[in-house]
C-alpha positions as CSV (number, residue, x, y, z in Angstrom):
1,M,0.1,0.0,0.0
2,Y,1.1,3.4,-0.9
3,N,2.2,5.1,2.6
4,P,4.1,8.4,2.0
5,T,6.1,9.9,5.0
6,Y,4.5,13.1,6.3
7,P,6.3,15.6,8.8
8,V,5.4,15.3,12.4
9,T,3.0,18.1,13.1
10,G,1.6,19.3,16.3
11,S,-1.4,21.4,17.2
12,M,0.5,24.5,16.2
13,P,1.6,25.7,12.8
14,P,5.3,25.8,11.9
15,D,7.2,29.1,11.9
16,G,6.8,31.3,9.0
17,L,3.8,32.3,6.7
18,E,0.7,30.0,6.7
19,P,-0.2,28.7,3.3
20,Q,-3.8,30.1,3.4
21,D,-2.3,33.6,3.8
22,D,0.4,33.1,1.0
23,L,-0.7,35.5,-1.8
24,T,1.6,33.8,-4.2
25,L,-0.1,30.4,-3.6
26,I,-3.5,32.0,-3.9
27,D,-2.6,33.6,-7.1
28,A,-1.2,30.3,-8.4
29,L,-4.5,28.5,-7.5
30,I,-6.7,31.2,-9.2
31,E,-4.5,31.1,-12.4
32,I,-4.9,27.2,-12.5
33,L,-8.6,27.3,-11.8
34,T,-9.4,30.1,-14.5
35,A,-7.3,28.4,-17.2
36,S,-10.3,26.5,-18.7
37,P,-14.2,26.7,-18.2
38,N,-14.0,23.0,-17.8
39,V,-13.7,22.4,-14.0
40,E,-12.8,18.7,-14.4
41,M,-9.7,19.7,-16.2
42,T,-8.5,22.4,-13.8
43,L,-9.5,20.9,-10.3
44,P,-7.2,18.1,-10.1
45,A,-4.2,20.5,-10.9
46,A,-5.5,23.0,-8.3
47,V,-5.9,20.3,-5.6
48,E,-2.4,18.9,-6.3
49,R,-0.9,22.5,-5.9
50,L,-3.0,23.0,-2.6
51,L,-1.8,19.7,-1.1
52,A,1.8,20.4,-2.0
53,A,1.6,23.6,0.2
54,Y,1.0,21.2,3.2
55,N,3.5,18.6,1.9
56,R,0.7,16.2,1.2
57,R,-0.4,14.2,-1.8
58,G,-3.3,12.0,-2.6
59,A,-6.9,13.1,-2.5
60,L,-10.5,12.3,-3.9
61,L,-12.9,15.1,-4.9
62,A,-16.7,14.5,-4.7
63,L,-18.7,17.3,-6.5
64,D,-22.3,18.0,-6.6
65,P,-23.4,19.9,-9.8
66,P,-26.1,22.4,-9.1
67,G,-29.7,21.1,-9.4
68,S,-28.5,17.6,-9.5
69,H,-30.0,14.8,-7.3
70,G,-28.0,12.0,-9.0
71,A,-24.6,10.5,-8.2
72,A,-21.7,12.8,-7.3
73,S,-19.0,13.6,-9.9
74,I,-15.7,11.9,-8.7
75,L,-12.4,13.3,-9.4
76,Y,-8.9,12.2,-7.8
77,V,-5.2,13.0,-7.6
78,D,-2.4,10.8,-6.9
79,L,-4.4,8.0,-5.2
80,P,-2.7,5.0,-3.8
81,P,-3.5,1.6,-5.3
82,A,-5.9,0.7,-2.4
83,W,-8.0,3.8,-3.0
84,L,-7.8,3.4,-6.8
85,E,-9.5,0.0,-6.5
86,M,-12.5,1.5,-4.6
87,V,-13.1,4.5,-7.1
88,P,-15.0,2.5,-9.8
89,D,-17.3,0.7,-7.2
90,R,-20.1,3.0,-6.1
91,G,-20.7,0.8,-3.1
92,S,-17.1,0.9,-1.8
93,P,-16.5,2.6,1.6
94,L,-14.4,5.4,0.0
95,I,-17.2,6.4,-2.4
96,R,-20.0,6.1,0.2
97,L,-17.9,8.1,2.7
98,A,-17.6,11.0,0.1
99,E,-21.3,10.8,-0.9
100,A,-22.4,10.9,2.7
101,A,-20.1,13.8,3.6
102,L,-21.5,15.6,0.4
103,A,-25.0,15.1,1.4
104,G,-24.4,16.3,4.9
105,D,-25.0,12.9,6.5
106,A,-23.0,11.1,9.1
107,F,-20.0,9.2,7.6
108,D,-18.4,7.9,10.8
109,A,-19.4,4.3,9.8
110,Y,-17.2,4.4,6.7
111,E,-14.1,6.0,8.3
112,G,-12.8,2.7,9.7
113,S,-13.0,0.9,6.3
114,V,-10.9,3.5,4.5
115,P,-7.2,3.0,5.1
116,D,-4.9,6.0,5.7
117,L,-7.6,8.4,5.9
118,A,-6.2,11.8,6.7
119,G,-9.6,13.6,6.9
120,V,-12.6,15.1,5.1
121,V,-12.7,18.8,4.3
122,P,-15.7,20.5,2.8
123,I,-15.4,22.6,-0.3
124,N,-17.5,25.6,0.2
125,T,-18.4,28.9,-1.4
126,S,-19.4,31.8,0.7
127,A,-23.0,30.5,0.8
128,L,-23.0,26.8,0.3
129,Q,-21.2,23.5,0.0
130,V,-20.3,22.3,-3.5
131,G,-18.1,19.3,-2.7
132,V,-15.8,17.5,-0.3
133,L,-12.1,16.8,-0.4
134,V,-11.1,13.3,1.1
135,V,-7.4,13.5,1.9
136,H,-5.0,10.5,2.0
137,G,-2.2,10.1,4.6
138,A,-1.6,10.8,8.2
139,P,-4.5,12.5,10.1
140,L,-4.9,16.3,9.5
141,T,-4.1,18.7,12.3
142,D,-6.6,21.3,13.2
143,W,-4.4,24.1,11.6
144,E,-4.0,22.0,8.5
145,R,-7.8,21.4,8.3
146,R,-8.4,25.1,8.8
147,G,-5.9,26.1,6.2
148,I,-6.9,23.6,3.6
149,Q,-10.7,24.6,4.1
150,A,-9.8,28.3,3.7
151,L,-8.0,27.6,0.3
152,T,-10.8,25.4,-0.9
153,R,-13.1,28.4,-1.0
154,Y,-11.3,29.6,-4.0
155,I,-11.7,26.1,-5.4
156,G,-15.4,26.0,-4.5
157,S,-16.2,29.5,-5.9
158,T,-14.5,28.8,-9.2
159,T,-16.1,25.3,-9.3
160,R,-19.5,26.8,-8.7
161,L,-19.0,29.3,-11.6
162,G,-17.7,26.7,-14.0
163,Q,-20.6,24.3,-13.1
164,W,-23.2,27.0,-13.7
165,Y,-21.5,28.1,-16.9
166,A,-21.5,24.4,-18.1
167,A,-25.2,24.1,-17.0
168,A,-26.2,27.3,-18.8
169,H,-24.3,26.0,-22.0
170,D,-26.2,22.6,-21.7
171,Q,-29.5,24.3,-21.2
172,R,-28.9,26.3,-24.4
173,L,-28.0,23.2,-26.3
174,E,-31.1,21.4,-24.9
175,L,-33.3,24.4,-25.9
176,A,-31.9,24.3,-29.4
177,K,-32.5,20.7,-29.8
178,L,-36.0,21.0,-28.3
179,N,-36.5,23.7,-31.0
180,R,-35.4,21.5,-33.7
181,L,-37.4,18.5,-32.5
182,S,-40.4,20.8,-32.3
183,E,-40.0,21.8,-35.9
184,V,-39.5,18.2,-37.0
185,L,-42.4,16.7,-35.0
186,S,-44.8,19.5,-36.2
187,A,-44.2,18.2,-39.8
188,Q,-44.9,14.6,-39.1
189,P,-48.4,13.4,-39.9
190,D,-47.5,9.7,-39.4
191,L,-47.3,7.7,-36.1
192,D,-44.3,5.8,-37.1
193,E,-42.5,8.9,-38.0
194,I,-43.3,10.6,-34.7
195,L,-42.0,7.5,-32.8
196,A,-38.8,7.5,-34.8
197,T,-38.3,11.3,-34.1
198,L,-39.1,10.6,-30.4
199,S,-36.4,8.0,-30.3
200,E,-34.0,10.4,-31.8
201,G,-34.9,13.1,-29.4
202,L,-34.5,10.8,-26.4
203,L,-31.0,9.8,-27.4
204,Q,-30.1,13.5,-28.0
205,L,-31.6,15.0,-24.9
206,L,-31.6,12.2,-22.1
207,R,-29.0,9.6,-21.5
208,V,-31.3,6.8,-21.1
209,Q,-31.4,3.1,-22.3
210,G,-35.0,2.5,-23.0
211,A,-38.5,4.0,-23.5
212,A,-42.2,3.0,-23.6
213,V,-45.1,4.9,-25.0
214,L,-48.9,4.2,-24.1
215,L,-51.4,5.6,-26.6
216,L,-54.9,5.4,-25.3
217,D,-56.5,5.3,-28.8
218,F,-54.9,2.1,-29.6
219,E,-54.9,0.6,-26.0
220,S,-51.3,-0.5,-26.7
221,V,-47.8,0.2,-25.5
222,W,-45.0,0.9,-27.9
223,K,-41.6,-0.1,-26.3
224,K,-38.1,0.4,-27.4
225,D,-34.5,-0.4,-26.5
226,L,-32.8,2.8,-27.6
227,S,-29.8,0.8,-28.9
228,D,-32.0,-0.5,-31.7
229,P,-32.5,1.5,-35.0
230,P,-34.8,4.5,-34.6
231,E,-37.7,2.8,-36.5
232,M,-37.7,-0.3,-34.5
233,W,-40.5,-0.4,-31.9
234,S,-42.2,-3.5,-30.4
235,V,-45.9,-3.2,-29.6
236,V,-47.7,-4.8,-26.6
237,Y,-51.5,-4.8,-26.6
238,H,-53.1,-4.5,-23.0
239,P,-56.8,-4.8,-22.3
240,Q,-56.6,-2.4,-19.5
241,S,-55.4,1.0,-20.6
242,D,-55.1,2.3,-16.9
243,A,-52.8,-0.6,-15.8
244,G,-49.4,-0.2,-14.4
245,L,-47.3,3.1,-14.1
246,L,-48.0,4.2,-17.7
247,G,-51.8,3.7,-17.2
248,E,-51.9,5.6,-13.9
249,V,-49.8,8.6,-15.1
250,A,-52.0,8.8,-18.2
251,R,-55.2,8.7,-16.2
252,T,-54.1,11.2,-13.4
253,R,-52.0,13.4,-15.6
254,R,-49.3,13.6,-12.9
255,A,-45.6,13.0,-13.7
256,V,-43.6,10.7,-11.4
257,I,-40.0,9.8,-10.8
258,V,-39.3,6.3,-9.6
259,P,-35.6,6.0,-8.3
260,D,-36.0,2.2,-7.6
261,V,-38.8,0.2,-9.4
262,T,-38.5,-2.7,-7.1
263,A,-39.9,-0.5,-4.4
264,E,-42.7,0.9,-6.5
265,P,-46.0,-1.2,-6.4
266,R,-47.5,0.7,-9.5
267,Y,-44.7,-0.6,-11.8
268,L,-45.7,-3.6,-13.8
269,P,-43.0,-5.2,-16.0
270,A,-45.7,-6.4,-18.5
271,T,-46.7,-2.8,-19.5
272,D,-44.0,-0.6,-18.1
273,G,-40.8,-2.7,-18.7
274,V,-38.7,-2.7,-21.8
275,G,-37.8,-5.9,-23.6
276,G,-34.3,-7.1,-22.9
277,L,-33.6,-4.3,-20.5
278,A,-33.2,-4.7,-16.6
279,V,-35.1,-1.6,-15.6
280,R,-33.7,0.1,-12.5
281,N,-35.3,3.6,-12.4
282,V,-37.9,5.4,-14.5
283,V,-39.4,8.8,-15.2
284,C,-43.1,8.8,-16.5
285,V,-45.0,11.9,-17.8
286,P,-48.4,12.2,-19.2
287,L,-49.1,13.0,-22.9
288,V,-51.7,15.7,-23.0
289,A,-52.7,18.1,-25.9
290,R,-55.7,20.5,-25.9
291,D,-56.7,19.1,-22.5
292,Q,-57.2,15.7,-23.9
293,R,-55.5,12.6,-22.4
294,L,-53.5,10.9,-25.2
295,G,-51.3,8.4,-23.1
296,A,-48.1,8.6,-21.3
297,L,-44.2,8.4,-21.9
298,L,-41.8,6.5,-19.8
299,V,-38.0,6.4,-20.0
300,A,-35.8,4.0,-18.1
301,N,-32.2,3.7,-16.8
302,K,-30.4,7.0,-16.9
303,E,-26.8,6.6,-17.7
304,G,-24.5,7.6,-14.8
305,G,-27.1,7.6,-11.9
306,G,-30.8,8.4,-11.1
307,F,-33.2,10.9,-12.6
308,D,-33.7,14.4,-11.2
309,D,-36.0,17.3,-11.5
310,G,-34.0,18.7,-14.5
311,D,-34.7,15.3,-16.3
312,L,-38.3,15.4,-15.4
313,E,-38.7,19.1,-16.7
314,L,-37.0,18.2,-19.9
315,L,-38.9,15.1,-20.4
316,T,-42.2,17.0,-19.8
317,S,-41.1,19.4,-22.5
318,L,-40.4,16.6,-24.9
319,A,-43.8,14.9,-24.0
320,A,-45.6,18.1,-25.0
321,L,-44.0,18.2,-28.2
322,V,-44.8,14.6,-28.9
323,A,-48.4,15.0,-27.6
324,N,-49.1,18.0,-29.9
325,A,-47.5,16.2,-32.8
326,Y,-49.6,13.1,-32.2
327,Y,-52.7,15.1,-31.7
328,T,-52.2,16.8,-35.0
329,A,-51.5,13.4,-36.6
330,R,-54.7,11.9,-35.2
331,L,-56.7,14.8,-36.5
332,I,-55.3,14.4,-39.9
333,N,-55.9,10.6,-39.8
334,R,-59.5,11.1,-38.7
335,L,-60.0,13.7,-41.4
336,K,-58.6,11.1,-44.0
337,E,-61.0,8.5,-42.6
338,A,-63.9,10.8,-42.8
339,S,-63.1,11.7,-46.4
340,G,-62.1,8.1,-47.4
341,E,-64.6,7.8,-50.2
342,V,-63.6,11.2,-51.6
343,E,-60.0,10.2,-51.5
344,A,-60.5,7.0,-53.1
345,S,-62.5,8.7,-55.9
346,R,-59.7,11.3,-56.2
347,V,-57.1,8.5,-56.5
348,E,-59.2,6.6,-59.0
349,I,-59.5,9.8,-61.1
350,Q,-55.8,10.5,-60.9
351,Q,-55.1,6.9,-61.8
352,S,-57.4,7.3,-64.9
353,R,-56.0,10.6,-65.8
354,R,-52.4,9.1,-65.6
355,T,-53.6,6.1,-67.7
356,L,-55.1,8.4,-70.3
357,L,-52.0,10.6,-70.3
358,A,-49.9,7.4,-70.7
359,L,-52.0,6.2,-73.5
360,F,-52.1,9.7,-75.2
361,D,-48.2,10.1,-74.9
362,G,-47.6,6.5,-75.9
363,I,-49.5,6.8,-79.2
364,P,-46.7,6.6,-81.8
365,N,-48.6,8.9,-84.2
366,P,-49.1,12.6,-83.9
367,L,-52.3,13.5,-81.9
368,Y,-53.5,16.9,-80.8
369,I,-56.6,18.8,-79.7
370,V,-57.5,22.4,-80.9
371,D,-60.5,24.6,-80.4
372,G,-62.3,26.9,-82.9
373,E,-59.3,29.4,-82.9
374,Y,-56.9,26.6,-83.7
375,T,-55.4,26.9,-80.3
376,L,-53.6,23.8,-79.0
377,I,-55.5,22.4,-76.0
378,A,-53.3,19.3,-75.6
379,L,-50.9,17.3,-77.7
380,N,-48.8,14.1,-77.3
381,K,-45.0,14.0,-77.4
382,T,-45.1,12.6,-80.9
383,A,-47.0,15.6,-82.2
384,A,-44.6,18.0,-80.5
385,R,-41.6,16.4,-81.8
386,T,-42.5,15.7,-85.3
387,D,-40.7,17.7,-87.9
388,R,-43.2,19.3,-90.4
389,V,-40.9,22.1,-92.0
390,R,-37.2,21.4,-91.3
391,A,-35.6,18.2,-90.2
392,G,-34.2,18.4,-86.6
393,E,-35.9,21.4,-85.4
394,A,-38.6,19.6,-83.3
395,A,-36.4,16.9,-81.6
396,K,-36.4,18.6,-78.1
397,R,-39.9,20.3,-78.1
398,E,-42.1,19.4,-75.1
399,P,-46.0,19.3,-75.3
400,K,-46.2,21.8,-72.3
401,D,-44.3,24.4,-74.2
402,L,-46.8,24.4,-77.2
403,V,-50.1,24.3,-75.4
404,G,-52.0,27.6,-75.8
405,R,-50.5,28.5,-79.1
406,R,-51.9,28.2,-82.6
407,C,-51.3,24.9,-84.2
408,Y,-50.5,26.2,-87.6
409,Q,-47.9,28.6,-86.2
410,V,-45.9,26.2,-83.9
411,L,-46.3,23.0,-85.9
412,Y,-46.3,24.3,-89.6
413,R,-44.6,27.7,-89.2
414,R,-47.5,29.3,-91.0
415,K,-49.3,32.7,-90.5
416,E,-52.7,31.3,-91.4
417,P,-54.5,27.9,-91.2
418,C,-53.2,25.2,-93.4
419,E,-54.7,24.8,-96.9
420,G,-57.2,21.9,-96.9
421,C,-57.4,21.8,-93.1
422,R,-60.6,20.0,-92.0
423,V,-60.9,21.6,-88.4
424,A,-63.4,24.2,-89.4
425,E,-65.5,21.8,-91.4
426,T,-65.5,19.4,-88.5
427,L,-66.6,22.0,-86.1
428,R,-69.2,23.2,-88.4
429,S,-70.7,19.8,-89.5
430,G,-69.9,17.9,-86.3
431,A,-68.7,15.1,-88.3
432,S,-65.3,13.4,-88.7
433,Q,-63.2,14.4,-91.8
434,H,-60.4,12.8,-93.7
435,R,-57.7,14.1,-96.0
436,E,-54.3,13.1,-97.4
437,L,-51.4,15.5,-97.2
438,R,-47.9,15.4,-98.7
439,Q,-45.2,17.4,-96.8
440,V,-41.8,18.4,-98.3
441,I,-39.5,18.8,-95.3
442,E,-36.1,20.5,-95.8
443,G,-33.4,17.9,-95.1
444,E,-35.5,14.8,-95.4
445,K,-37.4,13.0,-98.2
446,P,-41.1,14.0,-98.7
447,R,-43.7,12.4,-96.3
448,N,-47.2,11.2,-97.0
449,W,-49.8,11.8,-94.2
450,E,-53.4,10.7,-93.7
451,V,-55.1,13.3,-91.4
452,D,-58.5,12.6,-89.5
453,T,-60.4,15.1,-87.4
454,Y,-62.9,14.0,-84.8
455,P,-65.3,16.4,-82.9
456,I,-65.4,16.9,-79.2
457,R,-69.0,17.9,-78.1
458,N,-70.1,19.9,-75.1
459,D,-73.1,19.1,-72.9
460,R,-75.4,20.6,-75.6
461,G,-74.1,18.3,-78.3
462,E,-72.2,21.2,-80.0
463,A,-68.8,20.5,-81.5
464,V,-66.4,22.8,-79.6
465,Q,-63.1,21.2,-80.0
466,V,-61.5,18.9,-82.6
467,I,-59.2,15.9,-82.3
468,V,-56.5,15.9,-85.0
469,A,-55.0,12.4,-85.7
470,E,-52.1,12.3,-88.2
471,V,-50.6,9.0,-89.5
472,D,-47.3,9.0,-91.4
473,V,-48.1,6.6,-94.4
474,T,-44.9,7.1,-96.4
475,Q,-43.6,3.7,-95.6
476,R,-47.0,2.2,-96.3
477,R,-47.2,3.9,-99.7
478,E,-43.6,2.7,-100.6
479,L,-44.6,-0.8,-99.5
480,E,-47.7,-0.6,-101.7
481,R,-45.6,0.5,-104.6
482,S,-43.1,-2.3,-103.9
483,L,-45.9,-4.8,-103.7
484,E,-47.3,-3.5,-107.1
485,Q,-43.8,-3.9,-108.5
486,S,-43.6,-7.4,-107.1
487,K,-46.8,-8.3,-108.7
488,Q,-45.6,-6.9,-111.9
489,L,-42.4,-8.8,-111.6
490,A,-44.2,-11.9,-110.8
491,A,-46.2,-11.5,-113.9
492,I,-43.1,-10.9,-115.8
493,G,-41.6,-14.0,-114.3
494,E,-44.6,-16.1,-115.4
495,F,-44.4,-14.5,-118.9
496,A,-40.7,-15.0,-119.0
497,A,-40.9,-18.7,-118.1
498,L,-43.5,-19.1,-120.8
499,F,-41.6,-16.9,-123.2
500,V,-38.3,-18.7,-122.7
501,H,-40.0,-22.1,-123.1
502,Q,-41.5,-21.0,-126.4
503,V,-38.4,-19.3,-127.7
504,R,-35.5,-21.5,-126.5
505,N,-36.1,-24.4,-128.8
506,P,-36.4,-22.4,-132.0
507,L,-33.1,-20.5,-130.9
508,V,-31.4,-23.8,-130.5
509,A,-32.3,-24.8,-134.0
510,V,-31.3,-21.4,-135.5
511,V,-27.8,-21.6,-133.6
512,A,-27.2,-25.2,-134.8
513,N,-28.3,-24.6,-138.4
514,A,-26.1,-21.4,-138.5
515,Q,-23.0,-23.5,-137.3
516,L,-23.7,-26.1,-139.9
517,L,-23.9,-23.5,-142.6
518,M,-20.6,-22.1,-141.4
519,R,-19.0,-25.5,-142.0
520,E,-20.7,-26.0,-145.4
521,L,-20.3,-22.6,-147.0
522,R,-17.2,-21.6,-148.9
523,D,-18.0,-18.0,-149.7
524,E,-16.5,-15.8,-147.0
525,D,-19.2,-13.4,-147.0
526,Q,-21.8,-16.1,-146.6
527,K,-19.9,-17.7,-143.8
528,G,-19.7,-14.3,-142.0
529,M,-23.5,-13.8,-142.3
530,A,-23.9,-17.4,-140.9
531,S,-21.5,-16.6,-137.9
532,D,-23.4,-13.4,-137.2
533,I,-26.7,-15.5,-137.1
534,A,-25.0,-18.0,-134.6
535,E,-23.7,-15.3,-132.5
536,A,-27.0,-13.4,-132.3
537,G,-28.8,-16.6,-131.4
538,M,-26.3,-17.4,-128.6
539,M,-26.8,-13.8,-127.3
540,A,-30.4,-14.1,-127.3
541,S,-30.0,-17.5,-125.4
542,R,-27.8,-15.8,-122.7
543,V,-30.5,-13.3,-122.3
544,L,-33.1,-15.9,-121.8
545,E,-31.0,-17.7,-119.3
546,D,-30.5,-14.5,-117.3
547,V,-34.2,-13.8,-117.3
548,M,-34.9,-17.4,-116.2
549,N,-32.3,-17.1,-113.4
550,F,-33.9,-14.1,-112.0
551,A,-37.5,-15.1,-112.5
552,R,-37.4,-18.6,-111.1
553,K,-37.8,-19.4,-107.3
554,D,-34.4,-20.9,-106.3
555,D,-34.2,-24.0,-104.1
556,F,-31.3,-23.4,-101.8
557,V,-29.6,-26.3,-100.1
558,N,-27.8,-26.2,-96.7
559,E,-24.7,-28.1,-96.7
560,P,-21.0,-27.7,-95.8
561,Y,-18.8,-25.9,-98.4
562,D,-15.4,-24.4,-98.9
563,V,-15.4,-20.7,-99.8
564,N,-12.0,-20.9,-101.5
565,A,-13.0,-24.0,-103.6
566,T,-16.2,-22.1,-104.9
567,V,-14.0,-19.1,-105.9
568,R,-11.4,-21.3,-107.7
569,K,-14.2,-23.1,-109.8
570,A,-15.6,-19.8,-110.8
571,V,-12.2,-18.5,-111.8
572,N,-11.5,-21.5,-113.8
573,V,-14.6,-21.0,-115.8
574,I,-13.9,-17.3,-116.4
575,E,-10.2,-17.8,-117.2
576,A,-11.3,-20.0,-120.2
577,S,-12.9,-17.0,-121.8
578,L,-9.9,-14.8,-121.3
579,R,-7.4,-16.8,-123.6
580,D,-7.6,-14.3,-126.4
581,L,-7.9,-11.1,-124.1
582,P,-5.2,-9.1,-122.4
583,I,-6.7,-9.6,-118.9
584,T,-5.3,-11.4,-115.9
585,I,-6.9,-12.8,-112.8
586,D,-5.0,-12.9,-109.5
587,C,-6.3,-14.9,-106.5
588,D,-5.2,-14.3,-102.9
589,L,-7.2,-16.8,-100.9
590,A,-6.7,-17.0,-97.1
591,A,-5.8,-20.4,-95.7
592,D,-7.5,-20.1,-92.3
593,L,-11.2,-19.9,-93.6
594,P,-13.5,-22.2,-91.6
595,E,-16.1,-24.5,-93.1
596,M,-19.2,-22.7,-94.0
597,F,-22.8,-23.8,-94.5
598,G,-25.0,-23.0,-97.4
599,D,-25.5,-23.6,-101.2
600,G,-22.0,-23.7,-102.8
601,Q,-23.1,-24.1,-106.3
602,H,-25.2,-20.9,-106.1
603,L,-22.1,-19.1,-104.7
604,I,-20.2,-20.2,-107.7
605,D,-22.7,-18.5,-109.8
606,V,-22.2,-15.3,-107.7
607,W,-18.5,-15.3,-108.3
608,Q,-18.9,-16.1,-112.1
609,N,-21.3,-13.0,-112.4
610,L,-19.0,-10.7,-110.6
611,L,-15.8,-11.9,-112.6
612,A,-17.8,-11.7,-115.8
613,N,-18.9,-8.1,-115.1
614,A,-15.3,-7.3,-114.3
615,R,-14.1,-8.9,-117.6
616,D,-16.8,-7.1,-119.7
617,A,-16.0,-3.7,-118.2
618,F,-12.6,-3.7,-120.1
619,E,-14.4,-4.0,-123.4
620,G,-11.3,-5.7,-124.8
621,A,-8.7,-3.4,-123.2
622,A,-5.9,-4.6,-121.0
623,G,-6.5,-4.9,-117.3
624,S,-6.4,-7.0,-114.2
625,V,-8.9,-8.6,-111.9
626,S,-8.2,-9.8,-108.3
627,V,-10.1,-12.0,-105.9
628,H,-9.3,-11.9,-102.2
629,T,-10.8,-13.9,-99.3
630,R,-10.3,-12.9,-95.6
631,L,-11.5,-14.0,-92.2
632,A,-12.7,-11.0,-90.2
633,G,-14.0,-12.0,-86.7
634,E,-17.4,-13.8,-87.3
635,V,-17.6,-13.3,-91.1
636,V,-15.7,-14.2,-94.3
637,Q,-15.2,-11.4,-96.7
638,V,-14.7,-12.0,-100.4
639,H,-13.5,-9.0,-102.6
640,V,-13.5,-8.8,-106.3
641,R,-11.6,-5.9,-107.7
642,D,-10.9,-4.6,-111.3
643,T,-8.8,-1.9,-112.8
644,G,-11.4,-1.1,-115.3
645,P,-13.0,2.3,-116.0
646,G,-15.2,2.4,-112.9
647,I,-18.9,3.3,-112.5
648,A,-20.3,6.9,-112.1
649,E,-21.8,7.7,-108.7
650,D,-25.3,8.4,-110.1
651,K,-25.4,4.8,-111.6
652,L,-23.7,3.2,-108.7
653,V,-26.9,3.7,-106.4
654,K,-28.9,1.7,-109.0
655,I,-26.5,-1.1,-109.7
656,F,-28.5,-3.8,-107.9
657,Q,-31.9,-2.8,-109.4
658,P,-33.5,-5.3,-111.9
659,F,-33.0,-4.5,-115.5
660,F,-30.5,-1.7,-114.8
661,T,-27.1,-2.1,-116.6
662,T,-24.1,0.0,-117.4
663,K,-23.2,-2.1,-120.4
664,K,-23.8,-1.1,-124.0
665,R,-27.2,-1.9,-125.6
666,G,-27.4,-5.6,-126.4
667,K,-24.5,-6.5,-124.0
668,G,-26.4,-7.2,-120.9
669,T,-29.9,-7.6,-119.3
670,G,-29.4,-5.9,-115.9
671,L,-30.4,-8.9,-114.1
672,G,-27.0,-10.4,-113.2
673,L,-26.4,-8.3,-110.1
674,A,-29.9,-8.5,-108.9
675,F,-29.7,-12.3,-109.1
676,V,-26.3,-12.1,-107.1
677,R,-27.7,-10.0,-104.3
678,R,-30.6,-12.4,-103.9
679,I,-28.3,-15.3,-103.5
680,V,-26.1,-13.4,-101.1
681,E,-29.0,-12.3,-98.9
682,A,-30.3,-15.9,-99.0
683,H,-27.1,-16.8,-97.2
684,R,-27.8,-14.0,-94.7
685,G,-24.9,-12.0,-96.0
686,R,-24.7,-8.6,-97.8
687,I,-23.0,-7.2,-100.8
688,T,-21.6,-3.7,-101.3
689,V,-19.9,-1.9,-104.2
690,A,-17.3,1.0,-104.3
691,S,-16.1,2.5,-107.5
692,T,-13.9,5.4,-108.7
693,V,-14.2,6.5,-112.2
694,G,-11.0,5.8,-114.1
695,Q,-9.5,3.6,-111.4
696,G,-11.8,0.6,-111.0
697,T,-14.5,-1.1,-109.1
698,T,-14.6,-3.3,-105.9
699,F,-17.4,-5.8,-105.0
700,T,-17.3,-7.0,-101.4
701,V,-19.4,-9.9,-100.3
702,V,-19.7,-10.5,-96.4
703,L,-21.0,-14.1,-95.3
704,P,-21.5,-14.9,-91.6
705,I,-19.6,-17.9,-90.4
706,N,-22.6,-19.7,-88.8
707,G,-25.1,-18.4,-91.2
708,H,-27.6,-20.7,-92.8
709,S,-29.3,-20.1,-96.2
710,S,-33.1,-19.3,-95.9
């Protein structure tokens, strides 16, 4: 045990100036005490300096904050181990001795249990006691006690000022928190939100561990462990709303502090307890608003000690805020219940309105409503964002920006109603109208529209507004033209099949007989005429073959094939026709091409057509043709290039159209490339062309690796 050596002192002070009269010591104490408004930081240093004046060390301070009825605040300086072990235990003889001396009670019973107790000196101001100083060591002499007590007045006065400063600061903080809670609670119409806000307020203003709220309307008690999330409350229903401490406080409207629940018969754990919490002490206050009993609020287990009058006052203020918020919320809920049918009807109307607006805006065609002055009453997004004059000018327009303006001004940029408009006629006759319109839009191709107008009638049956529905039929018209062309091509195909069947046999006879005549005739002029007949017949036969290839419905097979092999076969066929021509064919075939699926024979026809077109483009002049195959990701590319004269841009866009040809009259039918594109697309591929006049032409065929013919 720590046991310092003290000087032997008698009943008389030593020679010289007494410490309590030493101005230097007093100035030092005041300087230490005023160094910070936080007394818990300055007091230990001041006590240590005071004890040093009497050649002593080791003391415990017990302070009683103003207005507090809880446990004393304990500070200490240089305590020996035996005393340090007793400080954390509120039931130890040292702490009980200090608290008894602080309360003015007899503490003789504890003195014998505190080893090396020098004495207990009160810490006073000029008017009251604010604490006690328990000194360790040899017993204090009378002059030491008087001297220490005289000096502790400076400590007492400074301590009291610091405590009042801290208390005032805390009160300001509590008031600010209450004001903020009042603002939050006044804006909460929902019980769950009120309880969540209450939980937050209890944590901010009162250092408690649990809470319970009784609401008489529901005959139930909401309970909460404040360590849980703010929104988590458990609910206990109780058939007797006046049972327990909560019930009595709600009934009598009288607040109560219970320092020990084990000694309170009105406390019922079933209603007043908090789940999972060993309740020791509680404060319970009523919830009253507009002189109506609403329930009661209970908080349990204040951290650091028992509840006091300050806690009761603070909880009463908080309960008033909660009661007013709950009262307001209850009025709102009752108003909602009273107007339930109206609210349901309103919701139904709003839902119907939202549905109609969604349908209105979701219609992909322009739709708008105008009155007799052509003023836009409503329009959907499609109507607002449809270009009618210049491409791109309407992309970001919103319907709300156009409502209230003239339709012909904002939609068509006109100064007067559109020509042919049926709005006026619909209003006059009260009947729907229909018209077709062709619009020329700058930056786009012309559009074809079908415009229908429908009347909207008032209660007297008069047409007062008009719904204008526009449908863009440009694509439909193009499809109709394509269908008509397809019908014509089908008729041509049928005719071509019949024509070829009827003409092919006579042509065979003409060509065969012309060739026989060439062998028999000796006259060169006559042989030349026979040769011309044979060549003309063969040309006619080729034309018939092109027509048949284009007109017939191909039956494609789906089987493995080698792209390079199909290219080689086509090249071999074309090379045979180049023996007397100054044209060369160069092949660069990739070796890493995978096995493909489709109709290899038809692809041979594709390569032959492209190579024959390249050959014919030279018209007997020298040149070269190259064929390249490449693997590019998931596709195989086949490029057929020639160094011929090239194709003009205005003709290039029509190159795949049936019956269009760049060859001279009598040299081609214009069906070969159309036939080629049909085969490529049947293999789910695509064909493109690029050409520069004077430099040559390149055809590119792209075929998917896993594509199948259709």
